ZADO-1210 file (C-alpha; in nm, 4 decimals, padded with zeros to 6 digits):
<atoms>
<atom x="01.2604" y="-01.5611" z="02.1293" code="UNK" pos="1"/>
<atom x="01.3883" y="-01.3254" z="02.4059" code="UNK" pos="2"/>
<atom x="01.0105" y="-01.2904" z="02.5477" code="UNK" pos="3"/>
<atom x="00.9880" y="-01.6743" z="02.5861" code="UNK" pos="4"/>
<atom x="01.3793" y="-01.6719" z="02.7505" code="UNK" pos="5"/>
<atom x="01.2973" y="-01.4008" z="03.0061" code="UNK" pos="6"/>
<atom x="00.9710" y="-01.5149" z="03.0472" code="UNK" pos="7"/>
<atom x="01.0416" y="-01.8642" z="03.1620" code="UNK" pos="8"/>
<atom x="01.4474" y="-01.8530" z="03.2198" code="UNK" pos="9"/>
<atom x="01.4915" y="-02.1378" z="02.9766" code="UNK" pos="10"/>
<atom x="01.7985" y="-02.1673" z="02.7471" code="UNK" pos="11"/>
<atom x="01.8031" y="-02.0173" z="02.3504" code="UNK" pos="12"/>
<atom x="01.7836" y="-02.4241" z="02.2508" code="UNK" pos="13"/>
<atom x="01.5309" y="-02.5134" z="02.4820" code="UNK" pos="14"/>
<atom x="01.2713" y="-02.2022" z="02.3690" code="UNK" pos="15"/>
<atom x="01.3304" y="-02.2296" z="02.0352" code="UNK" pos="16"/>
<atom x="01.2283" y="-02.6088" z="02.0738" code="UNK" pos="17"/>
<atom x="00.8949" y="-02.5110" z="02.2222" code="UNK" pos="18"/>
<atom x="00.8569" y="-02.2788" z="01.9702" code="UNK" pos="19"/>
<atom x="00.8982" y="-02.5102" z="01.6946" code="UNK" pos="20"/>
<atom x="01.1731" y="-02.2781" z="01.5573" code="UNK" pos="21"/>
<atom x="01.5092" y="-02.3689" z="01.4351" code="UNK" pos="22"/>
<atom x="01.8153" y="-02.2156" z="01.6428" code="UNK" pos="23"/>
<atom x="01.9850" y="-02.1517" z="01.2726" code="UNK" pos="24"/>
<atom x="01.7506" y="-01.9267" z="01.1725" code="UNK" pos="25"/>
<atom x="01.7151" y="-01.7357" z="01.5152" code="UNK" pos="26"/>
<atom x="02.1094" y="-01.6769" z="01.4618" code="UNK" pos="27"/>
<atom x="02.0930" y="-01.5937" z="01.1005" code="UNK" pos="28"/>
<atom x="02.2950" y="-01.2789" z="01.0032" code="UNK" pos="29"/>
<atom x="02.2476" y="-01.1140" z="00.6674" code="UNK" pos="30"/>
<atom x="02.5023" y="-01.0854" z="00.4468" code="UNK" pos="31"/>
<atom x="02.3347" y="-00.8737" z="00.1840" code="UNK" pos="32"/>
<atom x="02.5048" y="-00.5333" z="00.0607" code="UNK" pos="33"/>
<atom x="02.3189" y="-00.2702" z="00.1474" code="UNK" pos="34"/>
<atom x="02.3487" y="-00.0733" z="-00.1559" code="UNK" pos="35"/>
<atom x="02.4083" y="00.2834" z="-00.0263" code="UNK" pos="36"/>
<atom x="02.5283" y="00.4410" z="-00.3419" code="UNK" pos="37"/>
<atom x="02.2906" y="00.3254" z="-00.5496" code="UNK" pos="38"/>
<atom x="02.0216" y="00.4300" z="-00.2925" code="UNK" pos="39"/>
<atom x="02.1976" y="00.7818" z="-00.2141" code="UNK" pos="40"/>
<atom x="02.2022" y="00.8075" z="-00.6573" code="UNK" pos="41"/>
<atom x="01.8615" y="00.6949" z="-00.6753" code="UNK" pos="42"/>
<atom x="01.7215" y="00.9543" z="-00.4161" code="UNK" pos="43"/>
<atom x="01.9254" y="01.2167" z="-00.6526" code="UNK" pos="44"/>
<atom x="01.7463" y="01.1480" z="-00.9223" code="UNK" pos="45"/>
<atom x="01.4231" y="01.1020" z="-00.7579" code="UNK" pos="46"/>
<atom x="01.4457" y="01.4223" z="-00.6183" code="UNK" pos="47"/>
<atom x="01.5588" y="01.6044" z="-00.9483" code="UNK" pos="48"/>
<atom x="01.3018" y="01.4275" z="-01.2052" code="UNK" pos="49"/>
<atom x="00.9785" y="01.3897" z="-00.9160" code="UNK" pos="50"/>
<atom x="00.7568" y="01.2962" z="-01.2169" code="UNK" pos="51"/>
<atom x="00.9646" y="01.0098" z="-01.3115" code="UNK" pos="52"/>
<atom x="00.8963" y="00.6187" z="-01.1999" code="UNK" pos="53"/>
<atom x="01.0941" y="00.3415" z="-01.1306" code="UNK" pos="54"/>
<atom x="01.1514" y="00.2643" z="-01.4841" code="UNK" pos="55"/>
<atom x="01.2585" y="00.5919" z="-01.6218" code="UNK" pos="56"/>
<atom x="01.4862" y="00.6443" z="-01.3294" code="UNK" pos="57"/>
<atom x="01.6312" y="00.2661" z="-01.4062" code="UNK" pos="58"/>
<atom x="01.6481" y="00.3771" z="-01.7622" code="UNK" pos="59"/>
<atom x="01.8859" y="00.6847" z="-01.6504" code="UNK" pos="60"/>
<atom x="02.0922" y="00.4849" z="-01.3980" code="UNK" pos="61"/>
<atom x="02.1532" y="00.2551" z="-01.6790" code="UNK" pos="62"/>
<atom x="02.2766" y="00.4918" z="-01.8864" code="UNK" pos="63"/>
<atom x="02.5373" y="00.6239" z="-01.6176" code="UNK" pos="64"/>
<atom x="02.6788" y="00.3138" z="-01.6122" code="UNK" pos="65"/>
<atom x="02.4859" y="00.1834" z="-01.3232" code="UNK" pos="66"/>
<atom x="02.4718" y="-00.2377" z="-01.3668" code="UNK" pos="67"/>
<atom x="02.1308" y="-00.2995" z="-01.2173" code="UNK" pos="68"/>
<atom x="01.8451" y="-00.5678" z="-01.2617" code="UNK" pos="69"/>
<atom x="01.4727" y="-00.4194" z="-01.2546" code="UNK" pos="70"/>
<atom x="01.3916" y="-00.6792" z="-00.9909" code="UNK" pos="71"/>
<atom x="01.6178" y="-00.5127" z="-00.7116" code="UNK" pos="72"/>
<atom x="01.6107" y="-00.1886" z="-00.8184" code="UNK" pos="73"/>
<atom x="01.2119" y="-00.2100" z="-00.7625" code="UNK" pos="74"/>
<atom x="01.3168" y="-00.3302" z="-00.4450" code="UNK" pos="75"/>
<atom x="01.4964" y="-00.0615" z="-00.3272" code="UNK" pos="76"/>
<atom x="01.2935" y="00.1876" z="-00.4765" code="UNK" pos="77"/>
<atom x="01.0288" y="00.0982" z="-00.2589" code="UNK" pos="78"/>
<atom x="01.2296" y="00.0483" z="00.0474" code="UNK" pos="79"/>
<atom x="01.3339" y="00.3981" z="00.0000" code="UNK" pos="80"/>
<atom x="00.9794" y="00.4954" z="-00.0286" code="UNK" pos="81"/>
<atom x="01.0210" y="00.6757" z="-00.3901" code="UNK" pos="82"/>
<atom x="00.6868" y="00.5275" z="-00.5099" code="UNK" pos="83"/>
<atom x="00.5158" y="00.7876" z="-00.7080" code="UNK" pos="84"/>
<atom x="00.1591" y="00.8434" z="-00.5485" code="UNK" pos="85"/>
<atom x="-00.1127" y="00.7186" z="-00.7323" code="UNK" pos="86"/>
<atom x="-00.3689" y="00.9853" z="-00.7950" code="UNK" pos="87"/>
<atom x="-00.7909" y="00.9931" z="-00.8517" code="UNK" pos="88"/>
<atom x="-00.8329" y="01.0306" z="-01.2455" code="UNK" pos="89"/>
<atom x="-00.9643" y="01.4051" z="-01.2812" code="UNK" pos="90"/>
<atom x="-01.3066" y="01.4204" z="-01.3084" code="UNK" pos="91"/>
<atom x="-01.4838" y="01.6943" z="-01.5702" code="UNK" pos="92"/>
<atom x="-01.6386" y="01.9961" z="-01.4673" code="UNK" pos="93"/>
<atom x="-01.9598" y="01.8670" z="-01.6429" code="UNK" pos="94"/>
<atom x="-01.9745" y="01.5908" z="-01.4045" code="UNK" pos="95"/>
<atom x="-02.0068" y="01.8048" z="-01.0949" code="UNK" pos="96"/>
<atom x="-02.3570" y="01.9821" z="-01.2182" code="UNK" pos="97"/>
<atom x="-02.4745" y="01.6238" z="-01.3209" code="UNK" pos="98"/>
<atom x="-02.4516" y="01.4762" z="-01.0198" code="UNK" pos="99"/>
<atom x="-02.7884" y="01.4288" z="-00.8203" code="UNK" pos="100"/>
<atom x="-02.8810" y="01.5015" z="-00.4483" code="UNK" pos="101"/>
<atom x="-02.8590" y="01.2006" z="-00.2311" code="UNK" pos="102"/>
<atom x="-03.1848" y="01.1174" z="-00.0720" code="UNK" pos="103"/>
<atom x="-03.1426" y="01.0538" z="00.3038" code="UNK" pos="104"/>
<atom x="-03.3627" y="00.8229" z="00.5010" code="UNK" pos="105"/>
<atom x="-03.5799" y="01.0575" z="00.6444" code="UNK" pos="106"/>
<atom x="-03.6919" y="01.2175" z="00.2982" code="UNK" pos="107"/>
<atom x="-03.7704" y="00.8285" z="00.1925" code="UNK" pos="108"/>
<atom x="-03.9523" y="00.7663" z="00.4648" code="UNK" pos="109"/>
<atom x="-04.1774" y="01.0731" z="00.3989" code="UNK" pos="110"/>
<atom x="-04.2364" y="00.9668" z="00.0321" code="UNK" pos="111"/>
<atom x="-04.3731" y="00.6498" z="00.1395" code="UNK" pos="112"/>
<atom x="-04.5615" y="00.7502" z="00.4186" code="UNK" pos="113"/>
<atom x="-04.7095" y="01.0545" z="00.1976" code="UNK" pos="114"/>
<atom x="-04.7980" y="00.8130" z="-00.1200" code="UNK" pos="115"/>
<atom x="-04.9184" y="00.4410" z="-00.0275" code="UNK" pos="116"/>
<atom x="-04.8705" y="00.3788" z="-00.4184" code="UNK" pos="117"/>
<atom x="-04.5021" y="00.4415" z="-00.4915" code="UNK" pos="118"/>
<atom x="-04.3049" y="00.1173" z="-00.6052" code="UNK" pos="119"/>
<atom x="-04.6362" y="-00.0748" z="-00.6100" code="UNK" pos="120"/>
<atom x="-04.9042" y="-00.1449" z="-00.8951" code="UNK" pos="121"/>
<atom x="-05.1926" y="-00.1636" z="-00.7402" code="UNK" pos="122"/>
<atom x="-05.2813" y="00.1005" z="-00.4008" code="UNK" pos="123"/>
<atom x="-05.2122" y="-00.0466" z="-00.0502" code="UNK" pos="124"/>
<atom x="-05.5670" y="-00.1514" z="00.1543" code="UNK" pos="125"/>
<atom x="-05.6148" y="00.1133" z="00.4523" code="UNK" pos="126"/>
</atoms>
């Protein structure tokens, strides 16, 4: 809305009406609790127990006496950036040896040129 008001020099009411936007939504101020104490304790626990996910941290907090729901806890956990990184599964050492070399386009073309019967049942007419 600030862009519309500055560019076209119109009132807030007219800018909202032109953009089909409710003025009450524009002026809305959140009254949600920032949960600073919970966020701080979550960070402390996550730093001491690095491998714990949100479920195990929630159990620890509940043992300490915190009353917080799992949905709220998960939302705050994600907002704080504490989510565990998803890792690729480990590959077996034998799998590396089993990998076949990838054919490049040039090698494929050389094979097609040198053997005209490759991928065909009968020879190609010359």
